[in-house]
N, C-alpha and C positions, 0 to 999 in steps of 0.2 A: 545561869547563861550555858546555852548550848556546843559543846565543841564540835569541833569537824571529825575525831578520835569516835563520838557517840555517833555521827552520824553514818560513821565509816564502818562502824558494828553492824549494820544493821546489811555489809556488805552480799551475803547469802541473798538476799532476799531480792536483788537486783540483777540485770538481768549479763547473759553471756556477754552482749556488745560491752555495757557499762563496765564492767568488770575486766574489758580488755587492760592489757598492763600497755603499754610506750616506752621503749627508752630514749629518754630526752636530754642528760645532761650528766657528766660526767667531773668527780672532784677526783685529782691525782695528789695523794700523802705519798710522804715518803715510809719506806720499810719501817717504825716503829718496833722490830721485832730483832732485827741486823742484832749482831753482837756486839760492830763498834760500837752501838748508842750502851750500851748495859755497859761500858769499861768505858764510857764518858764523864768528868765534874757532875758529881751533884747538883743542885740550883736550888737558891735561898727558896725556902718556901711559904715566904711574902711575897718574891713572885710570881709563883704561882699560883698564887690564889688571886695576884689580881691581874696577870692575863684569861683566869677563867673567868674572873668579873666580865671581865674588858671583852672575852669571846664572849657575853651573855649583853653585851650595848649597856655594862653596870660597874659601877666604884663597888667596892667594899662598903665602904661609908654612903655609901647610897641604897643600898640595898631595900631601903624602904619604898625606895620608885621602881626599881629593877631588879629583877634576882634572877638566878640561875633556878633550875629546877628543884626541888626539895630531896627526889626520888634520888640525884646526881650529889644531892649536900648528904645523904645519909649515905651512901651507896664509897664514895671517895672518902674516907678518914682526910687527907690532909685540905680537904676543902667544906669539911664540916666547921659548920658556926660556934661550936662548944666548944673548940681548943682555946684554952689560956693566949693573952695576949705575947707575953711571955715567950711562949714555947715556938708562937709563930716567928717571930721575930728572929730567933737563934738557929731554928730549928733548918736539917734543908730532907730533898727529898729526891729519890735518883733520878736522872735525866729520863728512862726506862718507864718509869711511874708516870714523869709530869705525861710523856706521850699519849703512855696508853690511856692514862685518867683523861688528858682534855679532846684526842677521839672520841673514846665511849663514850663522852658527852653531848656531843657532836651527832655522835647515830643516834645514840637514843632521844633526844632534841627530833632529828629527822623521822627518827621512826614513828614516837611513840605519840610525841606531840601534836605531831607535822601529817601524820599519817602519810608520807612516803615512804615509799619499798624503797627498799636496794638492795644490792647482791656487792660484794668484796670478791675481787679479783689482783690475784699476784700478779705481777709482772717476770715476763719469761727468765730475767737475773738478777730474781728476790731485791730488791732498791725498790721499787715502790707499789704503791696499796692502792690498785684504784677502786674506786666508788659509784657506782653505776646507781643512777637515780630514774625511777620508773614511776610512772604516774597514770592511774584508769582515768577513764571519762567518766565518770560517777564523780572523782575526786575533784576532777577540773568543774564538772560542772559545781560542783558545793564552794568550789574557790572561787567559781567565776559570778557565782550567787553572792556569794556574801560580801566580795572586794565591786559589786556593779561594774563589772568588766565592761567595755563593749564591741561587740560584736554587732557584725554584718547583716541588716535587715535582710531578709527570703522576699525578692523580686516577686511585686504581681502582677497579672497580667496586664487588668487594668491601667497598669505605670508603663501608658504609650509615647507620652511627653517628652520632650528632647531634655526639659530637664529635669525629668527624671527619671532619665539613664543609667546614675548610680545613687541605691540601693542610699539609707542612712546605716549609720553606728546607734547601738541606742544598749542601755546595758541587759546583762544578762539575767539579770534577777527576776526579769519579765517573763522570760521563761515557765514559770513551774506556774502564774499566770493564767499563761494561753493554751498554757499540756496539759489543765486540766478540761480545756472547751476539748482538745483534740484538733488543736492549731499547734502546726510548727509553724515558726515565725523568722525561723532562723536559718544561714544553707550549710548543711553539712560540704564538707570538703573528701576530698578521696586518697589517694596515699600517692599522688604527684601532685597535691595542696591546689587542684584544680575543684571548682564549687561541681558539686554532686546532689544528687538524687540518697544517696546514705553515704554512710564513713560518718566523720567525729565534726563535730561543733567545732573546732579549734586544730586552727593552722599550728604548723608546727612552732612557729614563732609565737602564739597566744600562748601555747603550752611552756614553753622556757620563760615565757614573763611571769603566767603565773606559777611555774616552783618557785621561781628567782624572787620573786616579793613574797613568797609564804619562808623559805627560807630565810629571807634577809628582814622579817616582821622579828623573829629571836635569833637571830647570831648574825652578826658581821665575820663572815668567812672571809672578809681581805685581812684580819687581823694574823690568820693561821699562814702568813706567809711569812708574816711578820714577828711570828714566833717560831718559824724553821721546820713548820711541820706539812704546811700543802704548801707544795709545787705548783698547780695551778687547778684550774674551773674553766670547762667548756662545753660548749654542746657540741651533742653529736650527730656527725651526719646518717641523712637515712638514706637507706640507698635507694628506693624507689621513685624519691621525688630527685636524687640527685643525679641519678642516670636519665633519670627527661630530662635534666638540664645540660647534659652533657651533649645529650644528641643532636637537644635542639637548641642550642646555645653555646655552648665551651666547646666549640670546636671551627673551623675553616671550613666543613661541608656546610654550617648552616650560615653561612658570610652571606646567601641571599633572604634568608629568612626574615621573618621582623621578630625582634627583642619580646619575649613573654613575659613582659617587665610584672604583671600581676604576679606570675609563678616564684619569680626571681622576690618581688617582695613577700610571697605569704612564705617563702623557704629563708632566704636573706635576712631583709626588715627595708621599713621603707627607705632606711639611710642609703643601704646599698643601689635598691631601688631608682631611689634618684640619682643618683651617681649618672647610673648607664642608662635610667632617661634622654639624661642630660648629654650625655655621649651621644645619642642616637639623630636631638635636633640635631647639634654641631656636628656631626654627619650629612647628616641632610642641608644644610645650610653652606658646607663648605663644598657639596656638589656640586650646589649650585656658581660659587666661585668660580669652583674649578670649570663648568662650560666656561662663563663669559671670560675665565682666562687665556682658556684656549682662544676662543673666538679672539680676542685680542691678540695674541702670538703672533696669529696667526696673517691678522692686517699687519703688524709687525715687519713678519717675513716678508709680505708682497711687495710694502711699504720701500726696505730696503733692497728689494730686487728693483724694484722700479726708479732706485734714491729718489722717492720721494720722505726728505724730511720733516715735512712737517708732518706728512701724515703718520709717521711715527711716534712723535714727541703726540701729538695730540691724543693717536691711544692710547697712548702712557700716563697723561694726564687725564684721561675719562676713568681708566684704572682707580686712579689713587682718589676720585673722586668714589668710585662708585665701591672701592673698601670702607669710604669711612660710613657711606649710608649702609652697607651691606653688615657690618658690625653695628650699628645702632636697631637693624630689623631683626637681627637676629635676639639681643638682649633685649626687646620688646616681647617676641615672641616667645622665647624661652619664657617668660614671665606669665604667661599667657597660661602656656603650657603647663608650667610649675603649680598652678593654681589649680586647673584643669585634674592633675593629679590628685594636688592632697584635696578636693571634691572626694574621686574615685574610690581613695584610700582611708577616706573618713581623717584626713587630718587636718582640715582646713581651719577648722574653731578647735584644735588642740590646744589647750595648755601647757606654757612651755616646759618645760623636767626640769627638774633644779635640781641635779645628783650631785651630790658631793665626790670629790675622785678616792679614788682608795689610798692616790700615795699621798693623800694631803697629807700637810704635817702642821700640828700643832698639841695644842693641850686635850685632852680628852675631858669634858665637865659636862653637869646641868645645862644643857643653854631655856632662859627665862620666858623666851622668846616663843619658840616650838613649842618649848617643853617637852625636850625631850634629852636624850643623853647622844651629845652629839662630837666632833673635833673642831673647837673653835680656835680660830686666829689666834698666837699669841700677841701685847699688847705690843710689844717689843720690838717687832718682827716691821723692816721698814722696808715697805715693796717697792717704793720711790728709789731707794740706794739701789733696790735688785736691779729694775729698770736700766738705772741710770750704768751702772755695772755691763748689763746685757748690751745697750744700744753702744755702749764706748769700746766693747771686742767684737762689736760689728762693723762700725764706723773701722777701726782698724784690719780686718778685713778685706773690708771694699776698698781700703787704701789699697792693701796688698794686689788685689785683682787690678785695680787701675794701672798698679805700677807693671805689673806682669803685663797686661796688653798694650801699653806703652812699648814693655820692650819688645811684644813681640812686629810692634807695628815699622818699629827700629830697626829692628832683623829684615822684614821687607824691604827699607829703605836700601840693606848693605845689600843683600843677592839681589836686591836688581840694579845695582850700581858695580854689580862683580860681572865682568865674563861671562867663567866659568858656569855660575850659578842663577844667571840672568834667565833664566827660561822658566824656574822654580820659583819664581820670587813672586810668583800669584799662589798659585798651589799650595808649594810648604806650609806659607806663615798660614794660610786658610783652617788648612788641617790641623795646624797646632791651638789655631786658638780654640777652634771645634770641642778640643781634645780639653783645654783647659776650661773650658767650661763647665764640662762634664765632673773633671777631677773634683773642683773645688765646689758642686753641688754638692756633692759624696760628704767634702768633709767639713762644707757648712751642715747639714742636714743632723749632722753625729753632733757639731757644736749646740744648733739653736735648739735641740732637743734640750742640754745638758742643762743652758742658760735659763732654757720654759721649766723647766726643772727646778731650779734654783729661786727662779720667781713663785713656785709655790702657789700657783693658784686654787681656790676652793674647788669649786667647780668645772665639770668634765665639760661643761663649754664653752668657760671663760679658758680651760687649759689648751685646746684647739682651736679655735680663732687666734690666738694671743701666739701658739705655734706657728698659725697657716700666716698671721702676719709677718712674724720676722723672714721666715722663705719664703717669703715673694718681695718683701723688700731688697734682699742680699739677692733672689736671683734676678731680680728684675733687673739689678745694675750688672753684676755679671753675665748676664746674656744678652745686653742691650748697648754698652757701652760702647765694645766694639763697635757694634753698627752704626751708631751714631755717630762718631766718628768718623766712619767712610762716609757716611751720607751726607753730612753737614760742617764738618772738620778741612777735614783732608783734602779737598780741592783749592786752598785757601793755605796749603805751606807749600814753599816753595820746594824742601825737602824729599817728600811726598807723595809727589801728582799720581791721578789718579791713572791708569791704562789708556791706549787709543782710546778704545770703547764707552769711557768714560765712566762717572762715580755709580752710576745707576748697575753698570754692567760687573763693577767691584763688588757692588753692594749683592748682587744675587748672585754674584760667585762662590759668599760667606756663608749666607742662608744657606743656597745646597747643599753648601759641605756638611753645615751643623744640620739641615733638613737628614743626611746621608744617614750622618752617624747616629744620633738619635733613634733610626731608625733599627739602627743594628742593635744600641742598648737596648730598645725595646724588646727585642729579641732575645738579648744577654742575660737581659732583667730575670726571664723562668730559671736562669741556671742558679741563681744563689738559693730560692729557697728548696730547689731539687739537692744541692749541696750540702747545704745544711742538714736538711734529712740523711743523706746518705752519711754526712761524718756522725751525725749521732747515730743510727746504724752499727755503722762500722763501731765506733767507741763501746755501744752495748756487744758488741759480738768478740771486739777484745777483754773483756770484761768474762764474759760466759768460757770464753776460755779456759780462766784461773779456777773459773767456777764448776768446771766442767763434770767432775764426778755426782754434783747434785744436781744439772740441771736435766730436767723431765721432758722438756719440750724446746722445738728450735726456730718454730714457727713462731711470727709475731699476730697476735689476735687486734683483728680491727682499732680498739679502741689506743692500745700501744704507738699501731702504725701512726694515728691522728695524732696522740702522745705526742710525735716528734716533726710535725707540721711546724713551720712558722705560723707564730698570728698573725691574725688579718685583726687588725684593731680597727683603723676605718679608712677612707680611702684619701686622706688627707696628698698625699706623693702620689696619689692619681691625679687628682684634681691640680695638682701642682703643675706636673706635664703637660698635658693639655690646656691649661692658661697658659704660658709661656709660648705653647705653639700659638695659638690664637696670639695673643702676641706678636707675634714674629711673621706673621700673613696681615693683621689690622693695620701695626705700624710701618712694615715694609715689605711685603708683600708684591705691590706694585714695580717694583726693581726687577722680577721676574714671575711672569705673569703664567709662569709653569706652575711655581710652588705649589699655589692650592691642592693643583693634582697630588703632588706628594702629599702634601697636608689628608690630603682624604684620602689614600692609601694607609696612610700612618695611623686615623682616626680608624677605620674599618678594621686595621690589624689589634687593631689597642683595645678595641670590644671583645675581641675574641680572645686577644690574649690577658686581657682582666678577666675575662668569665674564666677559659682554662686556669689558670693560678688559684681563683675561687676554686673551683671544682675538685682540684688534682693536687695543690700542694700547698692546702694553706691549709690552718683550721680552720672550724666552722665559729664565726664573729661572734658575740650574746649581740640581739638583731635590737638597736636603736630605733625609737618613733621621731621621726620628722617630720614638718608640713617644707620646708624652701632645703634648697642648695649652703641654705646660711653665710657667710661670710666668701663664698666662692662667686655668688651674686656680685658682691660690691665691687671685687677686684674684677669680675667680666664688664663693671661699666665704667670701670676707673680705666681701664683697662679701651675700651669704648671711646673716649673721652681723649687721651690721651692718640690714643689714633687719629681721631683730627687732625690731632695739631700737627702731629710728626709729619701727615700726607699733606697738610695745608704746605709745609717746610720745602715738602718732597717737589712739588708742584711747583712751586716759587722760586727753589735753591738748587735744587737737585739735576730736575728733569729734562734743565734748558730751555725750558718753554720759552721764558722770559728771559731771556741770557741778553735782549736788547735791554734793559733796561737799568740804568744805574741803581746801584746797592739801597739806598733810599727810598726809592721806590716801590724796588725786592719787600721791606720790609713793613711799609703800609699796603703792601696789597695781602701780604702775606697774615696781616692782623686784620684785616677784611675777610679773609677765604676761611683763615681760623674761626672769627667773632659768626662767624654765617653758617658753620659747618656745626658749631656747640646751639647756636641757635636753634636750626634745625632739629638737631638733638630735645634738643630741654621742650621745642614745640609738639615735635615726635610722640614723646612721651609722655606728656598731658590729652593729647588729640588719641593716641591710642588707648582705651585702656589697662590697664596692668589683668584684668581676666574680663573675660567675654558673659554677655548679658544672659546668657544660657548658664555659667555657672553658677554667676552671681546667685539666680531665680534659684539654683538646684541647691546650691547650699543652704539656702535660708528655708527652702521647703525641708531640703536634710533634718533641717533641727527643727522645724516646724513640726513634723512626723513627728519625731525623737520624743518631743512636750506632749504630743496625742498617745502618744502606747503608755508614757509614762502617769498620766496622766489617772490621779488616785490611787494610786500605787502606795501599802501603805509601807513609811518608809521602817526597815528593819537596823538598828546602830547599835544593834548587839558585837562581842567582842569574837570576833572569830574563831580564836585557839585558846583556850583554859590549859590550864597546865593538865596533866595526867599524873598524879600523888596518888592514885588509888591498888599500886602493886605493893606486891608483897613483902613485904623489910629484907626477906633474903635473896631476892631479885638477883641477877647479878650483873652490873653493871658492864662493867669491865671487856672489854673485846680478847678474844682468844685469835689463839695464829689457827687456830681450830675453824674458825670462821672466814678465812679468809680463803677462796677459789684458786688452784692455780690452772684450773682449765674450764673453759666457760659448757658452760652445762644448754 
């Protein structure tokens, strides 16, 4: 077997470009040299050894299968296998020695087994150590070759047909075969993540994925958080790419520009690029809806001036029907756009990745199915009981929300019946209801995360899907229950009658106030991450005052600044915000035709606000690959179908268009229209394909080209890495204080 380190030993013979280092990732550790750690109580030796083996994805009694490097065992006295069992059970080691040993083992494996270079940097207040991880183009090529990492094929001039618009993604292991013939088959990317004639074969996301794959093939860094050694780990921002996105995307000055989705995908990930792609399509469709809504509003105003109630009602009914059809077309168009993007980004035929969640709790042992050491679910764990508890708490919170909504509308009745408060009887309760929605959304966000963690889902995908479902279930009722009351119940109550303008006017007023409140909160959401960053900086500066005689620099280095940003794990909250807004329009937008204009403005602002947040006040997230927007597509489909039912109800019961019919006849008409809508949606879904003919041909063609290029390739099933145990026995593995820099070079 040929190790990666053996390949890297030839570094002197490679080109300067291949030997150029790229800073990719940062590991953030506690300062193990602090005096307070030396004063802590010692820990049992058996626990220290168990944690060391756990770090290397092993158990001491399973060392035949998974083992720590021999050099680590030989140089850490407390990790040596030759120790007597009785000594291990009764002995203890200092916390400082334990931390130094664990961190030294990690750094040894990173550098001497994986060939990844690193630099250690001390924080300005001496409480953290940052480990900056560097990779070279040569290292990336070897890692991509060994792991068959797929990269985008270089587009050929003769590929001029429509289905050849997107290049296929093929394993990088073919690079050597074609480079020996003087051919370059893969794209280069410049510092701004754009395709170019020179640069790197790898986008920043490729570099992060290859580095993470290498590290986690040997180490389980997640457990270092449980051991209280590692604080966090995150990708580092790149100035050239980031400045390009800040200028061309994350600013209101770029509001008229098309989003650079390919650059977003290359810099952040497909997961985030899909979110902004969906927002772009949603904004376009909301723009069309806003134009139609403006025309309807003008017609209604003219009809009021001319005292033509029939025209007014007719325009209202038309807008109800339009919204139901509009929502269906939006969903179907996005499905096609989603497939097209997946084709362009090489994720159309991507195998769904099953990644065990780092916070998944269970028993660490050998899994006979996968043949690996992993955390397995405990047999005693009763998921159905935890789910029952979750939905009981959700149901209780929903009852509280319904009670508060009833109280708000009772307040409205009281104010309307009081002469001094009569003029404010509509506006004040509407504002209170809008604020109540926002407050309970915040409360439930915290509760839902706690409930979801309690359920202990094994995979990241299951965890996120269940969290999204819980959030949507509660927020759907929290956001819409009052609107359903105004639209369909209020008119039949003697104590809370609609205004002289009708229930549609009341519904429109409530929606307008909700939209304005959400737009204000949307801007305010930028403040929280910024305040958290300022709080962390102020807290550190207070600590520095106590250490002032020993402080040698006061400025924060770029890595320290990024470590204090809020983490951005996934766009669940951003999706939820826009999905609920889509529901406001699709379900109740006919009550006020100008609402789509407000929604359109909010979406345009949301795109730039979220982009600014990503580029300026949050950490760079780990790149997550995906081929769809996942569960959010199902949520949008649910809203479109529910919108058909709601709009049918508004046409029949609320608009007044059928006021001359008896109630039983209205029921029959309602079910007829509702079934017609749903039938039309179903037929449209079957008639309009999920992906265009060109995209389908392109996916098949890309697959064929990839197979053609791989034909005849000799498969190399050798292991990528071997242990580097040829170092001298006097090698000092222990990390020293002098190894940590205080100033960046």
